[in-house]
C-alpha atoms as an extended CHARMM CRD file, in Angstrom:
* protein
*
        67  EXT
         1         1  MET       CA             17.0130000000       11.0650000000        4.7630000000  PROA      1               0.0000000000
         2         2  ASP       CA             15.2830000000       13.6290000000        2.5560000000  PROA      2               0.0000000000
         3         3  LYS       CA             11.5240000000       14.1340000000        2.3520000000  PROA      3               0.0000000000
         4         4  PHE       CA             11.2260000000       12.2200000000       -0.9440000000  PROA      4               0.0000000000
         5         5  GLN       CA             13.0550000000        9.1830000000        0.3920000000  PROA      5               0.0000000000
         6         6  LYS       CA             11.0150000000        9.2500000000        3.6110000000  PROA      6               0.0000000000
         7         7  SER       CA              7.7290000000        9.2490000000        1.6940000000  PROA      7               0.0000000000
         8         8  GLN       CA              8.9350000000        6.3550000000       -0.4600000000  PROA      8               0.0000000000
         9         9  THR       CA              9.8290000000        4.4130000000        2.6970000000  PROA      9               0.0000000000
        10        10  VAL       CA              6.3730000000        5.0420000000        4.1310000000  PROA      10              0.0000000000
        11        11  ARG       CA              4.8190000000        3.8130000000        0.8690000000  PROA      11              0.0000000000
        12        12  LEU       CA              6.8460000000        0.5940000000        1.0700000000  PROA      12              0.0000000000
        13        13  ILE       CA              5.7750000000        0.0360000000        4.6790000000  PROA      13              0.0000000000
        14        14  ASP       CA              2.1600000000        0.5380000000        3.6390000000  PROA      14              0.0000000000
        15        15  MET       CA              2.5660000000       -2.0000000000        0.8230000000  PROA      15              0.0000000000
        16        16  VAL       CA              4.4050000000       -4.7220000000        2.7540000000  PROA      16              0.0000000000
        17        17  ALA       CA              2.9150000000       -4.3460000000        6.2480000000  PROA      17              0.0000000000
        18        18  ILE       CA             -0.2660000000       -2.2940000000        6.5310000000  PROA      18              0.0000000000
        19        19  ALA       CA             -2.1770000000       -3.5030000000        3.4550000000  PROA      19              0.0000000000
        20        20  PRO       CA             -1.4410000000       -7.2190000000        4.0320000000  PROA      20              0.0000000000
        21        21  PHE       CA             -2.3700000000       -6.8320000000        7.7090000000  PROA      21              0.0000000000
        22        22  LEU       CA             -5.7320000000       -5.2790000000        6.7980000000  PROA      22              0.0000000000
        23        23  ILE       CA             -6.4150000000       -8.0850000000        4.3340000000  PROA      23              0.0000000000
        24        24  TYR       CA             -5.3670000000      -10.7290000000        6.8870000000  PROA      24              0.0000000000
        25        25  VAL       CA             -7.6010000000       -9.2550000000        9.6040000000  PROA      25              0.0000000000
        26        26  SER       CA            -10.5040000000       -9.1560000000        7.1620000000  PROA      26              0.0000000000
        27        27  THR       CA            -10.2400000000      -12.9280000000        6.7160000000  PROA      27              0.0000000000
        28        28  LYS       CA             -9.5040000000      -13.9690000000       10.3040000000  PROA      28              0.0000000000
        29        29  SER       CA            -11.3730000000      -11.6160000000       12.6320000000  PROA      29              0.0000000000
        30        30  ASN       CA            -14.5860000000      -12.4150000000       14.4390000000  PROA      30              0.0000000000
        31        31  ILE       CA            -16.3240000000       -9.2770000000       13.1670000000  PROA      31              0.0000000000
        32        32  THR       CA            -19.3790000000       -8.5010000000       11.0730000000  PROA      32              0.0000000000
        33        33  LYS       CA            -19.4510000000       -9.2130000000        7.3630000000  PROA      33              0.0000000000
        34        34  LEU       CA            -19.6620000000       -5.4790000000        6.6300000000  PROA      34              0.0000000000
        35        35  ASP       CA            -16.5210000000       -4.7980000000        8.6730000000  PROA      35              0.0000000000
        36        36  LYS       CA            -14.6910000000       -7.6770000000        6.9890000000  PROA      36              0.0000000000
        37        37  ASN       CA            -15.5810000000       -6.3420000000        3.5510000000  PROA      37              0.0000000000
        38        38  LEU       CA            -14.5480000000       -2.8010000000        4.4930000000  PROA      38              0.0000000000
        39        39  LEU       CA            -11.1720000000       -4.0040000000        5.8120000000  PROA      39              0.0000000000
        40        40  LEU       CA            -10.6030000000       -6.0640000000        2.6690000000  PROA      40              0.0000000000
        41        41  ILE       CA            -11.4380000000       -3.1410000000        0.3850000000  PROA      41              0.0000000000
        42        42  LEU       CA             -9.3200000000       -0.7700000000        2.4660000000  PROA      42              0.0000000000
        43        43  GLY       CA             -6.3610000000       -3.1740000000        2.3050000000  PROA      43              0.0000000000
        44        44  ILE       CA             -6.6150000000       -3.5550000000       -1.4630000000  PROA      44              0.0000000000
        45        45  LEU       CA             -7.0050000000        0.1900000000       -2.0170000000  PROA      45              0.0000000000
        46        46  THR       CA             -4.1060000000        0.9590000000        0.3540000000  PROA      46              0.0000000000
        47        47  PHE       CA             -1.8150000000       -1.3590000000       -1.5720000000  PROA      47              0.0000000000
        48        48  THR       CA             -2.9740000000       -0.1200000000       -4.9810000000  PROA      48              0.0000000000
        49        49  TYR       CA             -2.6820000000        3.5720000000       -4.1160000000  PROA      49              0.0000000000
        50        50  ASN       CA              0.7740000000        3.2660000000       -2.5540000000  PROA      50              0.0000000000
        51        51  ALA       CA              2.1540000000        0.9350000000       -5.2390000000  PROA      51              0.0000000000
        52        52  ASN       CA              0.9650000000        3.2760000000       -7.9810000000  PROA      52              0.0000000000
        53        53  ASN       CA              2.5670000000        6.3210000000       -6.3270000000  PROA      53              0.0000000000
        54        54  TYR       CA              5.7470000000        4.4550000000       -5.4030000000  PROA      54              0.0000000000
        55        55  PHE       CA              6.4000000000        3.3090000000       -8.9640000000  PROA      55              0.0000000000
        56        56  LYS       CA              5.3540000000        6.6400000000      -10.4750000000  PROA      56              0.0000000000
        57        57  ASN       CA              7.9140000000        8.4070000000       -8.2470000000  PROA      57              0.0000000000
        58        58  LYS       CA             10.5400000000        5.7590000000       -8.9560000000  PROA      58              0.0000000000
        59        59  LEU       CA             10.1220000000        6.2120000000      -12.7180000000  PROA      59              0.0000000000
        60        60  ALA       CA             10.2870000000        9.9930000000      -12.3480000000  PROA      60              0.0000000000
        61        61  LEU       CA             13.5730000000        9.6280000000      -10.4830000000  PROA      61              0.0000000000
        62        62  PHE       CA             15.0010000000        7.0720000000      -12.9360000000  PROA      62              0.0000000000
        63        63  PRO       CA             13.5150000000        7.8020000000      -16.3860000000  PROA      63              0.0000000000
        64        64  MET       CA             15.7190000000        5.1800000000      -18.0360000000  PROA      64              0.0000000000
        65        65  LEU       CA             13.5790000000        2.4940000000      -16.3270000000  PROA      65              0.0000000000
        66        66  ASN       CA             10.5640000000        3.6690000000      -18.3150000000  PROA      66              0.0000000000
        67        67  SER       CA             11.5820000000        1.9610000000      -21.5640000000  PROA      67              0.0000000000
C-alpha cells in the first residue's frame, strides 16, 4: 500500500469511526456541558476536514469525476 492510499484509508477511518464516535460521546457521556460541546465540535470538524481532503484527493486522482 503506497503512502497516498494509506492516507486515504486513514481519512476514511476518521470519517466513519472517529468522528461519529466523538459525536456519540458528546451526546451520551456524563460530562460537563463545555466538554460535550467541545467533543461535538471536534467530531464535526474531524469529519468535515477529512471528507474535504478525501474527495479533493479522489478528484485529483480521477479528474473525469469532476464533471
